[in-house]
C-alpha positions as CSV (number, residue, x, y, z in Angstrom):
1,X,165.6,83.1,108.0
2,X,164.6,85.4,105.0
3,X,161.2,87.0,105.0
4,X,159.2,86.7,101.6
5,X,158.7,90.4,100.4
6,X,157.6,90.1,97.2
7,X,154.0,89.0,96.2
8,X,155.6,86.6,93.5
9,X,157.7,84.9,96.0
10,X,154.4,84.3,98.2
11,X,152.5,83.4,95.2
12,X,155.3,80.8,94.4
13,X,155.0,79.7,98.0
14,X,151.3,79.2,98.1
15,X,151.7,77.1,95.1
16,X,153.8,75.0,96.2
17,X,152.0,74.2,99.5
18,X,149.1,73.5,97.2
19,X,150.8,71.3,94.9
20,X,152.5,69.0,97.8
21,X,148.9,69.0,99.3
22,X,147.7,67.3,96.1
23,X,150.2,65.1,96.0
24,X,149.5,63.5,99.1
25,X,149.2,59.9,99.3
26,X,145.4,59.0,98.4
27,X,143.5,56.5,101.1
28,X,144.2,52.9,100.3
29,X,140.9,51.9,98.8
30,X,139.3,49.3,100.8
31,X,137.7,46.6,98.4
32,X,135.3,45.0,100.8
33,X,133.5,48.0,102.0
34,X,133.2,49.4,98.4
35,X,131.7,46.2,97.4
36,X,129.2,46.2,99.8
37,X,128.3,49.7,99.3
38,X,127.7,48.9,95.2
39,X,125.6,45.6,96.6
40,X,123.5,48.1,98.8
41,X,122.5,50.0,96.1
42,X,121.7,47.1,93.5
43,X,119.6,45.5,96.1
44,X,117.9,49.0,96.9
45,X,116.9,49.3,93.4
46,X,116.2,45.8,93.2
47,X,113.4,46.1,96.2
48,X,112.2,49.5,94.5
49,X,111.7,47.7,91.2
50,X,109.6,44.5,93.0
51,X,107.2,47.3,94.4
52,X,106.8,48.7,91.0
53,X,108.5,52.3,91.9
54,X,110.4,52.7,89.1
55,X,111.5,56.1,90.2
56,X,113.1,55.1,93.1
57,X,115.0,51.9,91.0
58,X,116.4,55.2,89.5
59,X,117.9,56.2,92.3
60,X,120.8,53.5,91.9
61,X,121.7,56.0,88.5
62,X,123.6,58.8,88.4
63,X,121.5,61.9,88.1
64,X,123.1,63.4,84.8
65,X,122.6,63.9,81.5
66,X,125.8,61.8,80.7
67,X,124.4,58.5,82.5
68,X,124.0,56.1,79.3
69,X,121.8,53.1,79.0
70,X,122.4,50.7,75.9
71,X,120.1,47.8,75.0
72,X,118.2,46.3,72.4
73,X,120.6,47.8,69.7
74,X,119.7,51.7,71.3
75,X,121.5,53.9,73.8
76,X,119.7,56.3,75.7
77,X,121.9,59.6,77.4
78,X,120.5,61.1,80.8
79,X,119.2,60.2,83.6
80,X,115.7,61.7,82.8
81,X,115.8,59.8,79.5
82,X,116.8,56.5,81.1
83,X,113.3,57.0,83.5
84,X,111.6,57.7,80.1
85,X,112.4,54.5,78.8
86,X,111.7,52.4,81.6
87,X,108.3,53.6,81.9
88,X,107.3,53.6,78.8
89,X,108.5,49.8,78.9
90,X,107.2,48.7,82.1
91,X,104.0,51.2,82.3
92,X,102.7,49.1,85.6
93,X,103.4,46.7,87.9
94,X,102.2,43.7,85.9
95,X,104.9,44.0,83.0
96,X,107.7,44.7,85.6
97,X,107.7,41.5,87.3
98,X,109.6,40.6,90.3
99,X,113.4,41.1,89.5
100,X,116.9,39.3,90.8
101,X,119.9,39.5,89.9
102,X,122.7,36.4,89.8
103,X,125.9,36.1,89.2
104,X,127.1,39.5,90.3
105,X,130.7,40.1,90.0
106,X,132.2,43.7,91.2
107,X,135.9,44.5,89.8
108,X,137.1,47.7,91.6
109,X,139.0,49.6,89.2
110,X,139.7,52.8,91.3
111,X,138.8,54.1,94.5
112,X,135.9,55.8,92.6
113,X,135.0,53.6,90.1
114,X,133.8,49.8,89.3
115,X,132.6,47.7,86.9
116,X,129.7,45.3,87.6
117,X,129.0,42.0,85.8
118,X,125.8,39.9,86.6
119,X,122.5,38.4,85.3
120,X,118.7,39.8,85.4
121,X,115.7,37.6,85.3
122,X,112.2,38.7,85.5
123,X,109.6,36.4,87.0
124,X,105.9,37.5,85.3
125,X,102.3,35.8,85.0
126,X,103.1,34.9,81.6
127,X,107.0,34.6,80.7
128,X,110.0,34.9,82.4
129,X,112.5,36.9,80.2
130,X,116.7,37.3,81.2
131,X,119.9,38.4,80.1
132,X,123.1,39.7,81.5
133,X,124.1,43.2,82.4
134,X,127.5,45.5,82.8
135,X,127.5,48.6,84.7
136,X,129.9,51.0,85.3
137,X,129.6,52.1,88.9
138,X,131.3,55.9,90.0
139,X,131.9,57.2,93.5
140,X,130.5,60.8,93.6
141,X,129.6,62.7,96.2
142,X,130.2,59.9,98.7
143,X,127.7,57.8,96.9
144,X,127.9,54.9,94.5
145,X,125.9,55.2,91.3
146,X,125.7,53.5,88.1
147,X,127.0,56.2,85.1
148,X,126.7,53.2,82.5
149,X,124.2,50.6,82.0
150,X,124.3,47.6,79.3
151,X,121.8,45.3,79.4
152,X,120.9,42.3,76.9
153,X,118.5,40.3,76.9
154,X,118.6,36.1,75.9
155,X,117.3,34.7,73.1
156,X,113.8,32.9,73.8
């Protein structure tokens, strides 16, 4: 057996080992487990909303400046800006109403990415606004979080 005598040879061996480690087959995606985790995040956000807790509702969103929310012809970037938009649009429990989601369809795009389509509805004292949503979820740090949200309202 030849012994590596030069730093270049040792560096080459280390790079080869690192490269081969990175090429290992990734664990198989478990679609049902991912869907269940995403649904748990969504259920927790609905529960928080229905308690009147916008800050807790926002735990479903990635706390990042790149988080995107689009609705009503406007686009908001950043977790903080989305939180402020919700706080301004829903200043109290009465305007928040009772939220439900329906027609949820989750499509996994990769082990760490999914798109979720569905319908939302608010039940309030004097009205029941409703519409559609498209959410992009990413699994980061072992947790599924919304990185992009496009929500529309149905015509009244």
